Structure formats: C-alpha cells, structure tokens
Backbone of each chain as ProteinMPNN parsed JSONL, in Angstrom:
{"seq_chain_A": "MARYGLVLRVRPEYQDSYIEYHKAVWPDVLALIRDCQIRNYSIFLKDHTLFAYFEYHGADFDADMKKMAASEAMRKWWDIMEPMQEPVPTRKPGEWWARMDEVFHAD", "coords_chain_A": {"N_chain_A": [[0.857, -1.181, 0.051], [0.5, 2.249, -0.789], [0.822, 5.514, 0.399], [-0.654, 8.555, -0.414], [-0.126, 12.085, -0.457], [-1.484, 15.138, -1.505], [-1.594, 18.317, -3.062], [-3.542, 21.246, -3.992], [-5.199, 24.13, -5.183], [-8.287, 25.746, -4.532], [-10.265, 27.905, -6.45], [-11.291, 31.013, -5.016], [-13.798, 32.09, -5.582], [-15.241, 29.858, -6.357], [-15.332, 28.217, -4.266], [-17.49, 27.453, -2.415], [-19.217, 26.134, -4.29], [-17.589, 23.998, -4.932], [-17.375, 22.652, -2.53], [-20.086, 21.95, -2.228], [-20.554, 20.087, -4.435], [-18.819, 18.082, -3.558], [-20.122, 17.078, -1.467], [-21.831, 15.367, -2.568], [-20.722, 13.461, -4.337], [-20.717, 11.918, -7.585], [-22.181, 8.66, -7.849], [-21.0, 6.978, -9.861], [-18.548, 7.959, -10.176], [-17.48, 7.609, -7.62], [-17.516, 4.773, -7.55], [-15.612, 4.207, -9.554], [-13.29, 5.211, -8.482], [-12.876, 3.479, -6.336], [-12.602, 1.219, -7.816], [-10.222, 1.658, -8.961], [-8.538, 1.087, -6.997], [-8.142, 2.854, -4.933], [-8.359, 3.828, -1.563], [-9.71, 4.96, 1.56], [-9.893, 7.705, 1.171], [-9.55, 11.167, 1.6], [-10.455, 14.657, 1.441], [-9.281, 17.658, 2.496], [-9.775, 21.105, 3.488], [-8.66, 24.42, 3.791], [-8.287, 27.844, 3.89], [-8.602, 28.11, 1.085], [-6.839, 26.216, 0.174], [-6.521, 22.914, -0.913], [-6.202, 19.754, 0.44], [-5.402, 16.442, -0.212], [-5.727, 13.169, 0.836], [-4.926, 9.694, 0.346], [-4.933, 6.16, 0.083], [-3.298, 3.852, -1.812], [-4.035, 0.757, -3.172], [-3.392, -0.853, -5.203], [-1.322, -2.377, -7.876], [-0.196, -1.014, -9.919], [0.036, 2.134, -10.265], [0.114, 4.128, -12.245], [-1.135, 2.84, -14.506], [-3.754, 2.491, -13.27], [-4.473, 5.148, -13.003], [-4.605, 5.836, -15.612], [-6.751, 4.335, -16.416], [-8.703, 5.533, -14.988], [-8.76, 8.194, -16.096], [-9.672, 7.464, -18.569], [-12.321, 7.21, -18.18], [-15.646, 8.062, -18.947], [-17.452, 9.235, -17.221], [-15.598, 10.145, -15.204], [-14.188, 11.974, -16.696], [-16.195, 13.897, -17.282], [-16.771, 14.771, -14.694], [-14.318, 15.881, -14.013], [-14.233, 17.955, -15.888], [-16.011, 19.727, -14.778], [-14.817, 20.191, -12.332], [-12.172, 21.204, -12.785], [-12.133, 23.89, -13.774], [-12.668, 25.112, -11.403], [-10.494, 24.923, -9.899], [-7.068, 25.517, -8.992], [-3.904, 24.763, -9.911], [-0.835, 24.343, -7.886], [1.974, 26.394, -8.405], [4.382, 25.113, -8.378], [3.989, 22.475, -9.15], [4.797, 19.291, -10.602], [5.793, 18.461, -14.036], [2.962, 17.275, -15.808], [1.463, 16.869, -13.574], [-1.615, 17.679, -11.843], [-3.144, 17.898, -9.361], [-0.604, 18.32, -6.972], [1.945, 16.221, -5.922], [2.965, 15.641, -2.554], [5.751, 15.269, -0.351], [6.195, 12.46, 1.74], [7.074, 12.873, 5.06], [7.026, 11.751, 7.455], [5.671, 8.918, 9.144], [3.489, 7.04, 11.217], [2.144, 4.047, 12.235]], "CA_chain_A": [[0.005, -0.102, -0.023], [1.192, 3.483, -0.9], [0.023, 6.68, 0.831], [-0.451, 9.808, -1.266], [-0.596, 13.452, -0.007], [-1.461, 15.933, -2.683], [-2.098, 19.729, -2.746], [-4.197, 21.902, -5.002], [-5.912, 25.26, -4.693], [-9.595, 26.027, -5.097], [-10.483, 29.407, -6.746], [-12.064, 31.457, -4.01], [-15.184, 32.277, -5.983], [-15.912, 28.521, -6.588], [-15.201, 27.295, -3.094], [-18.746, 26.951, -1.998], [-19.659, 25.197, -5.22], [-16.641, 22.834, -4.786], [-17.808, 22.003, -1.376], [-21.303, 21.312, -2.483], [-20.319, 19.026, -5.333], [-18.189, 16.999, -2.851], [-21.115, 16.49, -0.507], [-22.69, 14.426, -3.354], [-19.978, 12.959, -5.47], [-21.556, 11.022, -8.393], [-21.882, 7.287, -7.555], [-20.15, 6.211, -10.839], [-17.18, 8.504, -9.879], [-17.034, 6.897, -6.429], [-17.247, 3.395, -7.958], [-14.441, 4.177, -10.302], [-12.122, 5.458, -7.57], [-12.716, 2.278, -5.72], [-12.215, 0.165, -8.856], [-8.849, 1.999, -9.283], [-7.749, 0.588, -5.959], [-7.936, 3.929, -3.984], [-9.143, 3.619, -0.269], [-9.479, 5.831, 2.707], [-9.628, 8.922, 0.525], [-10.216, 12.334, 2.277], [-9.987, 15.901, 0.997], [-9.429, 18.767, 3.487], [-9.773, 22.405, 2.94], [-8.467, 25.609, 4.564], [-7.681, 29.032, 3.211], [-8.537, 27.871, -0.39], [-5.9, 25.14, -0.243], [-7.112, 21.627, -0.776], [-5.225, 18.654, 0.71], [-5.979, 15.151, -0.547], [-4.92, 12.007, 1.328], [-5.574, 8.511, 0.068], [-4.117, 5.01, 0.197], [-3.414, 3.184, -3.09], [-3.754, -0.602, -2.826], [-3.051, -1.652, -6.399], [0.11, -2.703, -8.19], [0.27, -0.114, -11.005], [-0.686, 3.299, -10.084], [-0.052, 4.869, -13.554], [-2.191, 2.227, -15.193], [-5.056, 2.785, -12.719], [-4.812, 6.536, -13.311], [-5.0, 5.942, -17.069], [-8.133, 3.871, -16.429], [-9.614, 6.632, -14.471], [-8.812, 9.181, -17.114], [-10.484, 7.105, -19.82], [-13.697, 6.962, -17.947], [-16.445, 9.116, -19.298], [-17.919, 9.833, -16.001], [-14.658, 10.904, -14.598], [-13.919, 13.14, -17.576], [-17.283, 14.877, -17.089], [-16.636, 15.294, -13.33], [-13.14, 16.796, -14.08], [-14.661, 19.036, -16.774], [-16.711, 20.625, -13.839], [-13.945, 20.519, -11.245], [-10.993, 21.804, -13.113], [-12.182, 25.37, -13.792], [-12.744, 25.686, -9.968], [-9.242, 24.597, -9.218], [-5.831, 26.142, -9.571], [-2.722, 24.021, -9.472], [0.197, 25.116, -7.302], [2.981, 26.696, -9.534], [5.619, 24.229, -8.34], [3.736, 21.107, -9.551], [5.774, 18.686, -11.578], [5.173, 18.251, -15.314], [2.004, 16.199, -15.823], [0.662, 16.877, -12.442], [-2.614, 18.63, -11.597], [-2.839, 17.762, -7.888], [0.774, 18.173, -6.875], [2.275, 15.237, -4.89], [3.858, 16.016, -1.487], [6.692, 14.255, 0.144], [5.917, 11.984, 3.064], [8.287, 12.983, 5.796], [6.741, 11.088, 8.727], [4.461, 8.123, 9.288], [3.452, 6.125, 12.307], [0.821, 3.306, 12.132]], "C_chain_A": [[0.874, 1.273, -0.044], [0.283, 4.652, -0.411], [0.363, 7.87, -0.025], [-0.921, 11.067, -0.456], [-0.384, 14.369, -1.243], [-2.093, 17.303, -2.357], [-2.634, 20.406, -4.09], [-4.849, 23.113, -4.472], [-7.374, 25.233, -5.274], [-9.789, 27.485, -5.227], [-11.489, 29.863, -5.752], [-13.63, 31.537, -4.353], [-15.952, 31.023, -6.22], [-15.884, 27.668, -5.308], [-16.476, 26.714, -2.64], [-19.346, 25.923, -2.957], [-18.855, 23.895, -5.113], [-17.146, 21.995, -3.617], [-19.15, 21.194, -1.582], [-21.31, 20.05, -3.431], [-19.689, 17.741, -4.457], [-19.027, 16.419, -1.743], [-21.85, 15.382, -1.196], [-21.966, 14.061, -4.56], [-20.844, 11.878, -6.168], [-21.188, 9.588, -8.085], [-21.008, 6.574, -8.551], [-18.651, 6.732, -10.686], [-16.606, 7.754, -8.683], [-16.743, 5.448, -6.704], [-15.886, 3.272, -8.619], [-13.201, 4.326, -9.436], [-11.782, 4.211, -6.844], [-12.165, 1.125, -6.576], [-10.711, 0.421, -9.231], [-7.967, 1.843, -8.003], [-7.394, 1.734, -4.909], [-8.939, 3.634, -2.786], [-8.8, 4.738, 0.635], [-9.105, 7.228, 2.137], [-10.303, 10.102, 1.174], [-9.686, 13.622, 1.471], [-10.23, 17.02, 2.12], [-9.252, 20.073, 2.806], [-9.547, 23.51, 4.037], [-7.751, 26.739, 3.741], [-7.504, 28.815, 1.632], [-7.552, 26.948, -0.682], [-6.63, 23.783, 0.145], [-5.865, 20.584, -0.522], [-5.908, 17.391, 0.58], [-5.001, 14.1, 0.131], [-5.708, 10.677, 0.912], [-4.534, 7.332, 0.073], [-4.426, 4.184, -1.134], [-3.005, 1.625, -2.834], [-3.549, -1.469, -4.084], [-1.622, -1.866, -6.621], [0.638, -1.82, -9.235], [-0.533, 1.146, -11.0], [-0.98, 4.002, -11.469], [-1.115, 4.239, -14.442], [-3.643, 2.475, -14.65], [-5.454, 4.278, -12.973], [-5.246, 6.675, -14.812], [-6.477, 5.4, -17.171], [-9.176, 4.936, -16.019], [-9.817, 7.759, -15.483], [-9.707, 8.775, -18.239], [-11.921, 6.918, -19.504], [-14.467, 8.258, -18.281], [-16.939, 9.931, -18.213], [-16.856, 10.68, -15.3], [-14.258, 12.193, -15.321], [-14.974, 14.29, -17.329], [-17.109, 15.572, -15.7], [-15.421, 16.28, -13.34], [-13.467, 18.054, -14.842], [-15.361, 20.089, -15.806], [-15.662, 21.057, -12.781], [-12.767, 21.404, -11.631], [-11.032, 23.329, -13.185], [-12.34, 25.928, -12.343], [-11.474, 25.564, -9.34], [-8.067, 25.33, -9.796], [-4.597, 25.375, -8.983], [-1.56, 24.954, -8.857], [1.317, 25.211, -8.471], [4.073, 25.672, -9.463], [5.242, 22.746, -8.592], [4.58, 20.651, -10.558], [5.012, 18.533, -12.973], [4.263, 17.001, -15.282], [1.141, 16.158, -14.542], [-0.482, 17.942, -12.469], [-2.601, 18.874, -10.05], [-1.303, 17.524, -7.841], [1.119, 17.2, -5.64], [3.19, 15.859, -3.797], [4.7, 14.928, -1.124], [6.21, 13.789, 1.534], [7.128, 12.052, 3.945], [8.144, 12.259, 7.15], [5.468, 10.162, 8.601], [4.641, 7.165, 10.447], [2.126, 5.406, 12.245], [0.015, 3.495, 13.453]], "O_chain_A": [[1.881, 1.352, 0.659], [-0.886, 4.733, -0.789], [1.527, 8.146, -0.316], [-1.997, 11.06, 0.142], [0.661, 14.384, -1.894], [-2.981, 17.422, -1.514], [-2.146, 20.088, -5.175], [-5.064, 23.129, -3.26], [-7.603, 24.743, -6.38], [-9.536, 28.249, -4.296], [-12.506, 29.186, -5.601], [-14.524, 31.149, -3.601], [-17.181, 31.057, -6.287], [-16.364, 26.534, -5.296], [-16.538, 25.495, -2.482], [-19.927, 24.937, -2.505], [-19.425, 22.808, -5.2], [-17.315, 20.781, -3.727], [-19.307, 20.035, -1.201], [-22.032, 19.086, -3.178], [-20.039, 16.58, -4.67], [-18.683, 15.395, -1.153], [-22.441, 14.53, -0.533], [-22.432, 14.274, -5.68], [-21.553, 11.087, -5.546], [-19.998, 9.275, -8.052], [-20.311, 5.635, -8.165], [-17.688, 6.042, -11.018], [-15.453, 7.322, -8.686], [-15.789, 4.913, -6.139], [-15.105, 2.374, -8.306], [-12.194, 3.648, -9.641], [-10.611, 3.858, -6.706], [-11.42, 0.248, -6.14], [-10.033, -0.469, -9.743], [-6.854, 2.362, -7.921], [-6.466, 1.577, -4.116], [-10.103, 3.273, -2.965], [-7.759, 5.384, 0.515], [-8.13, 7.842, 2.571], [-11.527, 10.087, 1.311], [-8.588, 13.595, 0.915], [-11.362, 17.201, 2.569], [-8.678, 20.175, 1.722], [-10.201, 23.487, 5.08], [-6.766, 26.524, 3.033], [-6.529, 29.218, 0.999], [-7.324, 26.804, -1.883], [-7.192, 23.57, 1.219], [-4.802, 20.598, -1.143], [-6.952, 17.213, 1.208], [-3.775, 14.135, 0.026], [-6.92, 10.565, 1.094], [-3.332, 7.599, 0.066], [-5.569, 3.892, -1.485], [-1.907, 1.284, -2.392], [-3.541, -2.696, -3.996], [-0.782, -1.609, -5.759], [1.846, -1.834, -9.467], [-1.598, 1.252, -11.608], [-2.106, 4.387, -11.784], [-1.908, 4.946, -15.064], [-4.594, 2.641, -15.414], [-6.633, 4.594, -13.133], [-6.096, 7.485, -15.182], [-7.303, 5.94, -17.906], [-10.247, 5.151, -16.587], [-10.942, 8.215, -15.689], [-10.421, 9.598, -18.812], [-12.706, 6.527, -20.369], [-14.034, 9.365, -17.964], [-16.874, 11.16, -18.237], [-17.143, 11.79, -14.851], [-14.034, 13.26, -14.748], [-14.628, 15.464, -17.196], [-17.278, 16.785, -15.571], [-15.49, 17.361, -12.755], [-13.008, 19.133, -14.466], [-15.254, 21.283, -16.086], [-15.656, 22.224, -12.389], [-12.397, 22.286, -10.856], [-10.105, 23.998, -12.73], [-12.15, 27.126, -12.13], [-11.326, 26.09, -8.236], [-8.076, 25.718, -10.964], [-4.331, 25.363, -7.781], [-1.37, 26.106, -9.247], [1.523, 24.319, -9.294], [4.667, 25.388, -10.503], [6.038, 21.853, -8.3], [5.092, 21.438, -11.354], [3.783, 18.486, -13.027], [4.637, 15.911, -14.851], [0.154, 15.423, -14.505], [-0.304, 19.002, -13.07], [-2.121, 19.893, -9.552], [-0.772, 16.669, -8.55], [0.631, 17.381, -4.524], [4.133, 16.565, -4.154], [4.467, 13.778, -1.498], [5.864, 14.606, 2.387], [8.127, 11.389, 3.665], [9.116, 12.19, 7.902], [4.422, 10.537, 8.072], [5.699, 6.574, 10.664], [1.079, 6.052, 12.206], [-1.093, 2.974, 13.581]]}, "seq_chain_B": "MARYGLVLRVRPEYQDSYIEYHKAVWPDVLALIRDCQIRNYSIFLKDHTLFAYFEYHGADFDADMKKMAASEAMRKWWDIMEPMQEPVPTRKPGEWWARMDEVFHAD", "coords_chain_B": {"N_chain_B": [[-14.282, 6.881, 15.222], [-12.314, 9.646, 14.313], [-11.248, 11.756, 11.729], [-8.379, 13.717, 11.135], [-7.135, 16.558, 9.576], [-4.41, 18.7, 9.152], [-2.712, 21.781, 9.006], [0.492, 23.498, 8.706], [3.437, 25.562, 8.696], [6.846, 25.027, 7.698], [9.75, 26.6, 8.606], [11.906, 27.863, 6.08], [14.659, 27.678, 6.393], [15.056, 25.805, 8.282], [14.013, 23.457, 7.197], [15.48, 21.191, 6.205], [16.546, 20.164, 8.598], [14.158, 19.697, 10.131], [13.101, 17.524, 8.552], [15.038, 15.542, 8.928], [14.863, 15.13, 11.714], [12.392, 13.984, 11.777], [12.871, 11.532, 10.589], [13.668, 10.011, 12.494], [12.046, 9.822, 14.92], [11.662, 10.276, 18.349], [11.529, 7.347, 20.381], [9.938, 7.456, 22.717], [8.272, 9.517, 22.289], [6.844, 8.549, 20.051], [5.543, 6.374, 21.313], [3.943, 7.721, 23.046], [2.122, 9.166, 21.397], [0.846, 7.034, 20.338], [-0.268, 6.049, 22.626], [-2.048, 8.091, 23.035], [-4.067, 7.536, 21.491], [-3.932, 7.959, 18.774], [-3.719, 7.099, 15.464], [-2.38, 5.885, 12.232], [-0.8, 7.965, 11.19], [0.448, 10.565, 9.346], [2.812, 12.853, 7.947], [3.097, 15.228, 5.521], [4.993, 17.09, 3.033], [5.437, 20.017, 1.204], [6.712, 22.723, -0.744], [7.359, 24.198, 1.685], [5.187, 23.792, 3.189], [3.527, 22.016, 5.631], [1.489, 19.173, 5.847], [-0.588, 17.44, 7.942], [-1.979, 14.322, 8.594], [-4.1, 12.274, 10.545], [-5.762, 9.628, 12.381], [-8.107, 9.55, 14.991], [-8.71, 7.564, 17.713], [-9.746, 7.61, 20.205], [-11.921, 8.562, 22.943], [-12.035, 11.162, 23.998], [-10.742, 13.695, 22.819], [-9.634, 16.253, 23.527], [-8.739, 15.705, 26.159], [-6.941, 13.817, 25.658], [-5.03, 15.233, 24.236], [-4.312, 17.036, 26.238], [-3.009, 15.208, 27.974], [-0.824, 14.54, 26.324], [0.515, 16.938, 26.116], [1.374, 17.221, 28.736], [3.428, 15.55, 28.986], [6.783, 15.03, 29.545], [8.703, 14.27, 27.678], [7.432, 14.885, 25.239], [7.183, 17.611, 25.516], [9.83, 18.322, 25.31], [10.457, 17.611, 22.803], [8.695, 19.218, 21.383], [9.872, 21.671, 22.062], [12.073, 21.66, 20.506], [10.897, 21.463, 17.872], [9.129, 23.606, 17.542], [10.424, 26.125, 17.148], [11.296, 25.696, 14.479], [8.99, 25.879, 13.092], [6.133, 27.517, 11.619], [3.173, 28.827, 12.309], [0.116, 29.009, 10.503], [-1.408, 32.17, 9.54], [-4.135, 32.207, 9.789], [-5.033, 30.401, 11.689], [-6.994, 29.107, 14.379], [-7.691, 30.449, 17.704], [-5.636, 29.175, 20.214], [-4.744, 27.062, 18.579], [-1.951, 25.459, 17.048], [-0.822, 23.712, 14.972], [-3.04, 24.105, 12.398], [-6.433, 23.248, 12.092], [-7.944, 21.693, 9.329], [-10.916, 21.573, 7.22], [-12.853, 18.855, 6.635], [-13.824, 18.032, 3.45], [-14.606, 15.978, 1.846], [-14.953, 12.429, 1.861], [-14.142, 9.146, 1.218], [-14.448, 5.721, 1.927]], "CA_chain_B": [[-12.933, 7.335, 14.754], [-12.329, 11.014, 13.71], [-10.021, 11.946, 10.91], [-7.872, 15.049, 11.377], [-6.242, 17.186, 8.621], [-3.901, 19.914, 9.858], [-1.731, 22.463, 8.207], [1.493, 24.266, 9.389], [4.52, 25.857, 7.798], [8.168, 24.842, 8.196], [10.729, 27.772, 8.135], [12.791, 27.364, 5.008], [16.087, 27.443, 6.811], [15.009, 24.622, 9.136], [13.306, 22.279, 6.574], [16.285, 19.939, 6.235], [16.537, 19.679, 9.979], [12.879, 19.082, 10.322], [13.002, 16.231, 7.842], [16.023, 14.671, 9.603], [14.312, 14.766, 13.043], [11.232, 13.116, 11.55], [13.213, 10.25, 10.147], [14.045, 9.25, 13.699], [11.253, 10.428, 16.044], [12.084, 9.558, 19.563], [10.618, 6.23, 20.715], [8.967, 7.816, 23.781], [7.319, 10.383, 21.611], [6.02, 7.725, 19.295], [4.775, 5.65, 22.256], [2.879, 8.726, 23.628], [1.18, 9.404, 20.242], [0.016, 5.862, 20.146], [-1.054, 5.984, 23.896], [-3.13, 9.032, 22.97], [-5.112, 6.92, 20.537], [-3.723, 8.414, 17.312], [-3.222, 6.005, 14.5], [-2.239, 6.08, 10.85], [-0.349, 9.405, 11.276], [1.482, 10.91, 8.304], [3.044, 14.329, 7.628], [3.556, 15.538, 4.122], [5.712, 18.418, 2.916], [5.753, 20.626, -0.187], [6.809, 24.259, -0.661], [7.574, 24.469, 3.138], [3.899, 23.571, 3.958], [3.324, 20.667, 6.205], [0.121, 18.762, 6.112], [-0.631, 16.187, 8.882], [-3.218, 13.48, 8.607], [-4.17, 11.195, 11.456], [-7.081, 9.129, 12.857], [-8.179, 9.519, 16.42], [-9.631, 6.447, 17.982], [-10.231, 7.709, 21.599], [-13.328, 9.188, 23.153], [-11.959, 12.54, 24.481], [-9.524, 14.288, 22.066], [-8.991, 17.348, 24.347], [-8.15, 15.078, 27.276], [-5.719, 13.085, 25.175], [-4.088, 16.324, 23.928], [-3.727, 17.473, 27.442], [-2.115, 14.257, 28.432], [0.265, 14.594, 25.415], [1.115, 18.247, 26.488], [1.883, 16.991, 30.044], [4.549, 14.541, 28.854], [8.065, 15.714, 29.513], [9.228, 13.885, 26.338], [6.713, 15.631, 24.187], [7.481, 19.03, 25.638], [11.194, 18.562, 24.87], [10.276, 17.391, 21.366], [8.049, 20.503, 20.829], [10.726, 22.68, 22.186], [12.93, 21.59, 19.292], [10.166, 21.526, 16.684], [8.333, 24.884, 17.394], [11.294, 27.224, 16.438], [11.361, 25.399, 13.037], [7.649, 25.898, 12.427], [5.477, 28.897, 11.568], [1.686, 28.545, 12.147], [-0.659, 29.81, 9.416], [-2.093, 33.252, 10.299], [-5.583, 32.018, 10.03], [-5.251, 29.393, 12.719], [-7.968, 29.531, 15.425], [-7.08, 30.562, 18.967], [-5.304, 27.84, 20.772], [-4.197, 26.157, 17.633], [-0.662, 25.554, 16.458], [-1.282, 23.085, 13.736], [-4.488, 24.621, 12.092], [-7.251, 22.12, 11.584], [-8.672, 21.901, 8.061], [-12.231, 21.073, 7.114], [-12.878, 17.699, 5.75], [-14.855, 18.285, 2.52], [-14.847, 14.705, 1.18], [-14.305, 11.23, 2.298], [-14.571, 7.746, 0.646], [-13.722, 4.564, 2.488]], "C_chain_B": [[-13.171, 8.75, 14.112], [-10.986, 11.273, 13.04], [-9.69, 13.498, 11.124], [-6.877, 15.447, 10.105], [-5.779, 18.463, 9.199], [-2.781, 20.465, 8.968], [-0.761, 23.427, 9.006], [2.544, 24.651, 8.437], [5.817, 25.474, 8.494], [9.083, 26.02, 7.689], [11.668, 27.285, 7.23], [14.16, 26.909, 5.49], [16.159, 26.313, 7.715], [14.427, 23.403, 8.459], [14.166, 21.034, 6.627], [16.367, 19.414, 7.675], [15.19, 18.986, 10.411], [12.652, 17.687, 9.728], [13.953, 15.204, 8.62], [15.45, 14.139, 10.975], [13.233, 13.807, 12.813], [11.551, 11.724, 10.941], [13.54, 9.387, 11.373], [13.346, 9.909, 14.945], [11.552, 9.579, 17.276], [11.13, 8.491, 20.0], [9.554, 6.661, 21.82], [7.876, 8.787, 23.212], [6.328, 9.55, 20.754], [5.123, 6.847, 20.097], [3.622, 6.541, 22.737], [1.844, 8.937, 22.572], [0.256, 8.254, 20.198], [-0.887, 5.707, 21.457], [-2.219, 7.045, 23.931], [-4.131, 8.758, 21.924], [-5.049, 7.415, 19.107], [-3.018, 7.313, 16.545], [-3.09, 6.591, 13.064], [-1.906, 7.581, 10.542], [0.726, 9.694, 10.291], [1.634, 12.421, 8.331], [3.641, 14.326, 6.254], [4.159, 16.875, 4.023], [5.844, 18.796, 1.425], [5.831, 22.146, -0.042], [6.751, 24.764, 0.75], [6.241, 24.563, 3.806], [3.874, 22.105, 4.392], [1.863, 20.332, 6.28], [0.225, 17.408, 6.923], [-1.992, 15.553, 8.672], [-3.081, 12.383, 9.742], [-5.553, 10.801, 11.727], [-7.049, 9.002, 14.386], [-9.209, 8.526, 16.815], [-10.127, 6.538, 19.424], [-11.625, 8.368, 21.647], [-13.191, 10.707, 23.663], [-10.659, 13.159, 23.929], [-8.826, 15.365, 22.962], [-8.213, 16.758, 25.561], [-6.812, 14.341, 26.811], [-4.571, 14.106, 24.805], [-3.501, 16.84, 25.101], [-2.638, 16.471, 28.059], [-0.689, 14.251, 27.597], [1.162, 15.876, 25.881], [1.765, 18.138, 27.859], [3.087, 16.218, 30.033], [5.841, 15.357, 28.737], [8.807, 15.475, 28.1], [8.683, 14.772, 25.254], [7.073, 17.065, 24.359], [8.887, 19.311, 25.101], [11.254, 18.363, 23.345], [9.768, 18.799, 20.817], [8.974, 21.619, 20.981], [11.772, 22.764, 21.036], [12.161, 22.012, 18.049], [9.579, 23.058, 16.442], [9.211, 26.027, 16.771], [11.416, 26.959, 14.919], [10.038, 25.648, 12.269], [7.123, 27.31, 12.497], [4.049, 28.554, 11.393], [1.112, 29.506, 11.092], [-1.387, 30.953, 10.13], [-3.518, 33.04, 10.48], [-5.961, 30.983, 10.982], [-6.127, 30.017, 13.838], [-7.162, 29.73, 16.79], [-6.789, 29.28, 19.705], [-4.723, 26.831, 19.95], [-2.732, 26.466, 17.386], [-0.692, 25.015, 15.119], [-2.664, 23.621, 13.528], [-5.225, 23.46, 11.504], [-7.922, 22.689, 10.277], [-10.07, 21.268, 8.171], [-12.175, 19.877, 6.134], [-14.113, 17.861, 4.815], [-15.206, 17.033, 1.719], [-14.176, 13.537, 1.923], [-14.961, 10.011, 1.64], [-13.798, 6.742, 1.295], [-13.049, 3.787, 1.323]], "O_chain_B": [[-14.178, 8.95, 13.433], [-9.886, 11.089, 13.56], [-10.557, 14.361, 11.26], [-5.973, 14.7, 9.731], [-6.581, 19.258, 9.69], [-2.043, 19.74, 8.301], [-1.232, 24.107, 9.918], [2.559, 24.07, 7.352], [5.917, 25.569, 9.717], [9.132, 26.335, 6.5], [12.285, 26.268, 7.548], [14.714, 25.903, 5.046], [17.266, 25.829, 7.95], [14.346, 22.358, 9.105], [13.707, 19.963, 7.023], [16.244, 18.204, 7.861], [15.156, 17.883, 10.955], [12.075, 16.806, 10.364], [13.53, 14.077, 8.881], [15.534, 12.96, 11.319], [13.115, 12.85, 13.578], [10.675, 10.872, 10.794], [13.669, 8.168, 11.266], [13.989, 10.449, 15.845], [11.671, 8.355, 17.222], [9.927, 8.755, 19.979], [8.405, 6.22, 21.776], [6.729, 8.805, 23.66], [5.128, 9.825, 20.742], [4.013, 6.563, 19.648], [2.471, 6.109, 22.808], [0.665, 8.874, 22.921], [-0.955, 8.412, 20.044], [-2.049, 5.307, 21.392], [-3.181, 6.935, 24.692], [-4.928, 9.608, 21.524], [-6.006, 7.295, 18.342], [-1.984, 6.745, 16.895], [-3.63, 7.654, 12.76], [-2.585, 8.291, 9.801], [1.817, 9.132, 10.377], [0.713, 13.158, 8.686], [4.533, 13.554, 5.9], [3.877, 17.742, 4.85], [6.281, 18.025, 0.57], [5.072, 22.749, 0.716], [6.075, 25.769, 0.968], [6.078, 25.255, 4.811], [4.149, 21.164, 3.649], [1.068, 21.151, 6.741], [0.971, 16.477, 6.618], [-3.015, 16.234, 8.59], [-2.067, 11.692, 9.839], [-6.48, 11.525, 11.365], [-6.125, 8.442, 14.976], [-10.364, 8.56, 16.391], [-10.86, 5.651, 19.861], [-12.317, 8.652, 20.67], [-14.2, 11.409, 23.723], [-9.612, 13.109, 24.576], [-7.605, 15.367, 23.118], [-7.156, 17.27, 25.928], [-5.794, 14.297, 27.501], [-3.383, 13.869, 25.025], [-2.3, 17.106, 25.107], [-1.579, 16.861, 28.551], [0.386, 13.996, 28.141], [2.386, 15.789, 25.988], [2.669, 18.927, 28.136], [3.785, 16.208, 31.046], [5.944, 16.265, 27.912], [9.405, 16.373, 27.509], [9.428, 15.335, 24.451], [7.268, 17.729, 23.34], [9.139, 20.367, 24.52], [12.108, 18.97, 22.698], [10.367, 19.409, 19.931], [8.949, 22.515, 20.138], [12.254, 23.842, 20.687], [12.658, 22.807, 17.251], [9.577, 23.6, 15.336], [8.718, 26.794, 15.944], [11.619, 27.901, 14.152], [9.973, 25.633, 11.04], [7.567, 28.153, 13.276], [3.712, 27.998, 10.348], [1.587, 30.62, 10.868], [-1.931, 30.745, 11.215], [-4.102, 33.707, 11.334], [-7.149, 30.68, 11.1], [-6.034, 31.196, 14.181], [-6.063, 29.193, 16.933], [-7.644, 28.399, 19.794], [-4.235, 25.818, 20.452], [-2.315, 27.618, 17.503], [-0.598, 25.775, 14.156], [-3.443, 23.585, 14.481], [-4.765, 22.783, 10.585], [-8.347, 23.837, 10.149], [-10.352, 20.522, 9.108], [-11.583, 19.896, 5.055], [-15.258, 17.838, 5.266], [-16.137, 17.118, 0.918], [-13.085, 13.622, 2.488], [-16.184, 9.907, 1.543], [-12.569, 6.816, 1.273], [-12.384, 2.778, 1.557]]}, "name": "protein", "num_of_chains": 2, "seq": "MARYGLVLRVRPEYQDSYIEYHKAVWPDVLALIRDCQIRNYSIFLKDHTLFAYFEYHGADFDADMKKMAASEAMRKWWDIMEPMQEPVPTRKPGEWWARMDEVFHADMARYGLVLRVRPEYQDSYIEYHKAVWPDVLALIRDCQIRNYSIFLKDHTLFAYFEYHGADFDADMKKMAASEAMRKWWDIMEPMQEPVPTRKPGEWWARMDEVFHAD"}
C-alpha cells in the first residue's frame, strides 16, 4: 500500500460550489475511484488550499490513473472541477494535484 | 474514529533539520502518540507547507491532547520543533497546527 498526499488550490469564487459537489460525488465516480484501488480517501480544505490523502492498494498506479482518465464519468466530473481549481505553480510536469513528500509516518 | 487534517509551515532554513528529526522520531514520543489513541499518522511536505493526517480512535480528544502536552518527552520534542515551524495566520485561538475542514471522504 502506498500513501499519497496531494495539494491543489480552489479558486475562492468557486469554493462553495466545490464543497457542495463534494457532498454528493456522483456514484459512478465513487465506484471508479474504488475500482482503481484507492481507499481511505479524504480531501481537506483551509484558506482555499485543498489537501488530499488516500491509500493506493493496487500494483500499477499509472495504469489505474489511465483507467480513471479514460472513464467518461470521470472526464465529465473533471470538466466541472478543473475550472474551480488552480494547481500550485511548483507542481511537476503532468501533475494537476501536486504530490507532496511523506516526511513522517506512524501506524 | 475521527479524521484530522492539519496545516502548518516549516521555516525554509529549518526544513532539512525538520526532515532529519522526523526520520528518527524519539521512541517515547511515538509511544505517547499511540497512547493518546492516534493512528495512521502521516506528515507530508511541499513548498515549506506541512500537512498532517491522522485518525483519532479515543473518546476525548482534548483530554488526550492534555495528556500529550503534560509529557516531558513531548515538551522536549516540541521545544525543538516549534522554532522550526510557523503557524498559518488564519489558525484559530489555541491552535498551532491549524485544523482543516474535511470536505470529502470515501472509504
């Protein structure tokens, strides 16, 4: 299992809408996340900064992300989410959510 | 169980030291965290921003935090950590690590 911590910004004018969408994420999007071996997935918000935490239980993260990106439901969801979001300028090439480094873990 | 997402800054000049300390957190500090019913605790870092995620399995978080603060080992640890850290200006009264709002969760 691999733990992921990721950071992104939400545009202030869309923050309320972003919160509302995430109170009722579409069932097919939730099913796809699960099907892509992601578990214990939380998103936290403060000061227009989003922090995502999840645990990946599969064997090929890149392949599962490609599967996710190939889903019509997920593409529709992202089409709504992305205009509300603003990636951090230091993200790596190919990133939207920028991965953070894990500097500590205790079970 | 309650999930916590918390944000704090590390002062750039202390970032390397902060990382080194967290590669070898003192055993009595780790034991105390566990004794205070905290599990699955990770700290992530990017751009001098620290994000902490943990799960609290006890019944009285404030009481467990008081127990933590009363520990000599933890006070010694914090005496080293706090000068390396800078709380976010929007933290609430009494906070050091500022709690974020959970806007999404999927098991």
